[in-house]
C-alpha positions as CSV (number, residue, x, y, z in Angstrom):
1,M,81.2,101.5,85.0
2,R,79.3,103.2,87.5
3,R,78.1,105.8,85.5
4,I,76.6,103.6,82.9
5,A,74.8,101.8,85.5
6,A,73.0,104.9,87.0
7,V,72.5,105.7,83.2
8,L,70.7,103.0,82.8
9,A,68.8,102.7,86.0
10,A,67.0,106.5,85.0
11,V,66.1,105.7,81.2
12,P,62.9,103.5,80.7
13,V,63.7,100.2,78.8
14,I,61.9,99.4,75.5
15,S,61.4,95.8,74.7
16,L,58.8,93.9,72.3
17,G,57.1,97.6,72.0
18,L,56.3,97.5,75.4
19,L,57.6,100.4,77.8
20,V,59.3,98.6,80.8
21,P,59.5,100.8,84.0
22,A,63.4,102.3,84.8
23,S,62.9,99.9,88.2
24,A,62.3,96.9,86.1
25,A,65.7,97.9,83.9
26,V,68.3,95.1,84.3
27,R,71.7,96.9,86.3
28,V,75.1,96.7,85.2
29,T,77.5,95.3,87.7
30,S,80.7,97.0,88.5
31,P,83.8,94.3,87.8
32,E,85.5,96.2,90.6
33,A,85.4,95.1,94.2
34,T,84.7,97.8,96.5
35,S,86.4,97.0,99.8
36,C,90.0,96.9,100.9
37,G,91.8,94.3,103.1
38,V,92.1,94.1,107.2
39,W,94.3,91.0,107.5
40,R,98.4,92.2,107.4
41,W,97.0,94.8,105.3
42,P,99.9,96.9,105.9
43,V,102.7,94.7,105.1
44,K,100.4,93.5,101.9
45,T,100.6,97.0,100.6
46,G,104.1,97.6,101.8
47,S,103.2,100.2,104.5
48,D,104.2,98.4,107.2
49,A,106.6,99.5,110.1
50,D,109.2,97.4,108.8
51,R,108.9,98.5,104.6
52,F,112.2,100.5,105.3
53,K,114.3,96.9,106.1
54,V,113.1,95.3,103.0
55,D,115.7,94.9,100.3
56,K,114.2,96.4,96.8
57,T,117.1,94.7,95.1
58,A,115.2,91.8,93.3
59,I,116.0,88.3,93.4
60,V,115.2,85.7,90.5
61,T,113.9,83.2,91.9
62,T,111.4,79.9,91.3
63,I,108.1,79.0,92.7
64,R,109.9,75.9,93.6
65,H,111.8,77.7,96.2
66,L,109.7,80.3,97.1
67,R,107.1,76.9,97.9
68,S,110.0,75.4,99.7
69,L,110.3,78.0,102.7
70,K,109.3,77.3,106.0
71,S,106.1,79.3,106.9
72,P,105.8,81.1,110.3
73,S,104.2,79.1,113.2
74,S,102.5,82.0,114.5
75,F,101.5,85.5,113.3
76,A,100.8,87.0,116.5
77,G,102.9,90.7,116.6
78,F,103.0,90.4,112.7
79,Q,99.2,92.5,111.5
80,D,102.1,95.6,110.7
81,H,105.9,93.9,110.8
82,R,107.8,91.5,108.6
83,F,109.0,88.1,109.3
84,R,112.6,87.9,109.0
85,G,113.9,86.7,105.3
86,V,111.3,86.2,102.6
87,E,109.1,89.0,103.7
88,R,112.2,91.2,103.5
89,H,113.4,90.6,99.9
90,T,111.4,91.1,96.2
91,W,111.8,88.8,94.1
92,Q,111.6,88.2,91.1
93,L,109.8,85.0,88.8
94,D,110.5,85.3,85.4
95,R,108.2,83.7,82.4
96,V,106.1,81.5,84.8
97,R,103.2,80.2,83.4
98,L,99.4,82.4,84.5
99,T,96.6,79.9,84.7
100,A,93.9,81.7,86.4
101,Y,92.6,85.3,88.0
102,R,90.4,87.7,89.3
103,I,89.5,90.8,91.8
104,E,88.9,89.7,95.2
105,A,86.6,91.2,97.8
106,D,89.8,93.3,98.8
107,S,90.0,94.7,95.6
108,D,93.5,92.8,94.9
109,I,93.6,91.2,91.9
110,H,94.4,87.3,92.9
111,L,96.5,85.9,90.1
112,V,97.6,82.2,90.7
113,I,100.9,81.1,89.1
114,R,102.4,77.8,88.3
115,N,105.6,76.3,87.1
116,A,106.3,73.3,84.5
117,A,106.2,70.7,87.2
118,G,102.7,72.1,88.1
119,K,103.1,73.7,91.6
120,T,101.4,76.7,92.1
121,M,101.4,79.7,94.4
122,I,99.4,83.2,94.4
123,A,101.0,86.8,93.6
124,E,98.5,90.0,94.3
125,I,98.3,93.1,93.0
126,P,96.5,95.6,95.3
127,S,94.2,98.5,94.2
128,P,96.1,102.1,94.3
129,R,93.1,103.5,95.8
130,C,93.8,100.6,99.0
131,V,97.4,101.5,99.6
132,S,98.3,103.9,101.5
133,R,100.8,107.1,101.0
134,K,103.3,105.4,103.4
135,S,103.7,102.8,101.1
136,L,107.3,102.5,99.6
137,W,105.8,100.7,96.2
138,R,103.0,102.9,96.0
139,S,103.8,104.1,92.2
140,Q,105.2,100.8,91.1
141,I,101.7,98.8,92.1
142,A,99.8,101.5,90.6
143,A,101.8,100.9,87.6
144,A,102.1,96.9,87.9
145,R,98.0,97.0,87.8
146,K,97.9,99.3,85.0
147,T,100.0,96.9,83.2
148,F,97.7,93.9,83.8
149,M,94.3,95.8,83.6
150,A,95.5,96.7,79.9
151,R,96.2,93.2,78.8
152,D,94.0,91.1,80.9
153,H,91.2,92.9,82.0
154,A,90.2,91.2,85.3
155,T,86.9,91.6,87.2
156,T,85.1,89.6,90.4
157,S,85.1,86.8,87.6
158,W,87.1,83.9,87.3
159,K,89.2,84.1,84.1
160,H,91.3,81.2,83.0
161,V,94.4,81.8,80.5
162,R,97.6,79.6,79.7
163,Q,100.2,82.7,79.4
164,R,103.5,83.4,80.7
165,I,103.9,86.4,83.0
166,T,107.0,87.5,84.6
167,L,106.2,88.9,87.9
168,R,108.5,91.0,90.5
169,G,106.9,91.9,93.9
170,L,107.9,91.8,97.8
171,G,107.8,88.5,99.2
172,F,104.6,87.6,101.8
173,F,103.2,84.5,104.2
174,D,99.7,84.5,103.9
175,E,97.6,82.0,106.1
176,I,96.5,79.2,104.7
177,H,92.8,79.1,104.2
178,N,92.0,77.0,101.0
179,V,92.2,79.7,98.6
180,T,92.6,79.3,95.0
181,G,96.3,78.6,93.9
182,Q,97.8,78.7,97.4
183,A,101.0,77.2,98.3
184,P,101.0,74.8,100.7
185,N,103.1,77.1,102.9
186,G,101.3,80.3,102.1
187,I,104.2,82.2,100.5
188,E,102.7,84.3,98.0
189,L,104.6,87.9,96.4
190,H,102.4,90.4,97.5
191,P,102.2,93.2,96.5
192,V,103.0,92.8,92.7
193,T,105.4,95.8,92.5
194,R,106.0,95.0,88.3
195,V,104.3,92.7,85.3
196,R,106.0,91.9,82.4
197,F,104.2,90.2,79.4
């Protein structure tokens, strides 16, 4: 996409028989964000100090159960560490409803998922280029993102859908900051390590 934008910028545009200078050409914007995250980023990408303590056996669960879990009272000291319990497990949500998605400023694909009762939570697929080689799930994250993008190509604009999806990923508590689809306790699957449609 960036190569296309560069070519368009260098080529004059002919419109209604008039020669328009290249500087006036419309540029094609990239669908990808260009930065990576910072806050609890090692935990969000599976490269944190507690990564070896995560149980890789997936526990099939529900959005309702994950939303019922008690959120941390403070994140102090947990930028590179996982909370005991939910953050040290791998979870799987079977055939939940995907309702919206887009690429966020930190390059994650932000997925809004909901259950039959209309209750929502978030799942996030990091960009492989933002995942450290220390991550134990680096290849799985890359595969999950590739699978998602092949079916539902995400850009930085919201896309609203109604489709079933099965997600596997690590439990993660985010701070409450009123983002679209966030559970009241801030629980997420982050990173998502497997996607099935």
